[in-house]
C-alpha positions in Angstrom: 21.0 -9.9 -18.9 22.1 -8.4 -15.6 21.9 -10.9 -12.8 23.2 -9.1 -9.7 22.4 -10.3 -6.3 23.6 -9.0 -2.9 23.5 -10.8 0.4 21.3 -8.8 2.8 23.4 -10.3 5.6 26.3 -8.1 4.8 27.1 -5.1 7.2 25.5 -2.0 5.6 28.8 -0.4 4.4 29.7 -3.6 2.6 26.2 -4.0 1.2 26.2 -0.4 -0.2 29.7 -0.9 -1.6 28.4 -3.9 -3.5 25.2 -2.1 -4.5 27.3 0.8 -5.8 29.4 -1.6 -7.9 26.3 -3.3 -9.3 24.7 0.0 -10.2 27.9 1.1 -12.1 27.8 -2.2 -14.0 24.1 -2.0 -14.7 24.2 1.6 -16.0 27.5 1.5 -17.8 27.4 2.7 -21.4 23.8 4.1 -21.2 22.9 7.7 -20.6 19.1 7.7 -21.2 17.5 9.0 -18.0 14.3 7.0 -18.3 16.1 3.7 -19.1 18.6 4.2 -16.3 16.0 5.2 -13.8 13.9 2.2 -14.6 16.8 -0.2 -14.1 18.1 1.6 -11.1 14.7 1.5 -9.3 14.4 -2.2 -10.1 17.9 -2.9 -8.7 17.2 -1.1 -5.5 13.7 -2.6 -5.0 15.0 -6.1 -5.4 18.3 -5.8 -3.7 17.2 -3.9 -0.6 15.2 -5.6 2.1 12.1 -4.1 3.7 11.1 -1.7 0.9 7.6 -1.2 -0.5 8.5 1.6 -3.0 11.6 2.6 -4.8 11.7 5.2 -7.5 12.2 8.7 -8.8 10.5 12.0 -9.0 12.0 14.3 -11.6 11.9 18.1 -11.6 9.7 19.3 -14.6 8.5 22.9 -14.9 9.0 23.6 -11.2 7.4 20.5 -9.7 8.3 16.9 -9.0 6.8 14.4 -11.5 6.8 10.7 -10.8 9.4 8.8 -12.9 10.2 5.1 -13.1 9.6 3.2 -9.9 8.8 -0.2 -8.4 5.9 -0.6 -6.0 2.3 0.4 -5.9 1.0 3.3 -8.0 2.3 6.6 -6.7 1.4 10.3 -6.4 2.0 11.9 -9.8 2.9 15.5 -8.9 4.6 16.9 -5.7 5.1 20.5 -5.1 8.6 21.7 -4.1 8.7 22.0 -0.3 5.7 19.6 0.2 6.1 16.3 1.9 9.3 14.4 2.3 10.2 14.5 -1.4 9.4 18.2 -1.8 11.4 19.0 1.3 14.4 17.1 0.0 14.1 18.9 -3.3 13.7 22.4 -1.6 16.6 21.9 0.8 18.8 19.7 -1.4 19.4 17.6 1.7 18.7 13.9 2.2 15.6 13.4 4.4 15.7 10.4 6.7 12.3 10.0 8.3 11.9 7.2 10.9 8.1 7.7 11.1 6.4 9.3 8.2 3.2 9.8 10.3 5.2 12.2 12.5 6.5 14.2 9.5 4.5 17.4 9.1 2.8 17.5 5.6 3.7 13.9 4.8 2.0 12.8 1.5 0.7 9.3 1.9 0.7 7.5 -1.5 0.8 4.0 0.2 -0.8 3.6 3.6 1.6 0.8 4.4 4.7 3.1 4.3 6.1 3.8 7.8 9.5 5.2 7.1 11.2 6.9 4.1 14.5 8.2 2.8 14.7 10.8 0.0 17.9 11.7 -1.7 18.1 14.9 -3.9 19.7 14.3 -7.3 21.9 17.3 -8.2 23.8 17.6 -11.5 27.4 18.7 -11.7 26.3 22.2 -12.7 24.2 22.4 -9.5 20.8 22.0 -11.2 18.3 19.9 -9.3 17.3 16.9 -11.4 14.8 15.4 -9.0 14.8 13.0 -6.0 15.3 9.3 -5.3 12.6 8.1 -3.0 12.6 4.9 -0.9 9.7 3.8 1.3 9.5 1.0 3.9 6.6 -0.7 5.7 9.0 -0.8 8.8 9.4 2.1 11.3 12.9 3.5 11.4 14.1 1.3 8.5 16.7 3.9 7.4 19.6 5.3 9.4 22.9 7.2 8.9 24.6 4.2 7.2 21.7 4.1 4.7 21.9 7.8 4.1 25.7 7.6 3.3 25.3 4.4 1.2 22.3 5.6 -0.8 23.9 9.0 -1.5 26.9 7.2 -3.0 24.7 4.9 -5.0 22.4 7.8 -6.2 25.6 9.6 -7.4 26.2 6.7 -9.7 22.8 7.3 -11.3 23.4 11.0 -11.6 26.8 10.5 -13.2 25.2 8.0 -15.7 22.9 10.7 -17.1 24.9 13.9 -16.4 27.4 13.8 -19.2 
């Protein structure tokens, strides 16, 4: 049984370095996308403070379909280019949104969400696999350090399934 814990009192770079190491340990030896996404979402949800949703949307037949997550029930389908997740998928760039209510075309799955970060998941061959989506009930929860740290941690997930 995996029993990872990380102090939320660490500076963000140290926190994300530890989170990346725990993700590598958690996903080592397993390549199943659903299994790894489920464990990865749980790791993020329980390790990171001030989250109310952590999970995946995977690209299936040209749209994003909800995958494993932690939090309240979510929107099932998101069109590419729509909302924060669809924008991250369309641009293949991480979206850091300090106030989701100020984001044009935001899709509100949980009214408590105030800020969001969405990281596109891109395979080695350049194919878009989907996105990693984290929501917070706190305005401006995510910043540049979170972007850098979460992009590195998301890469561990992609590497675990992209063999």
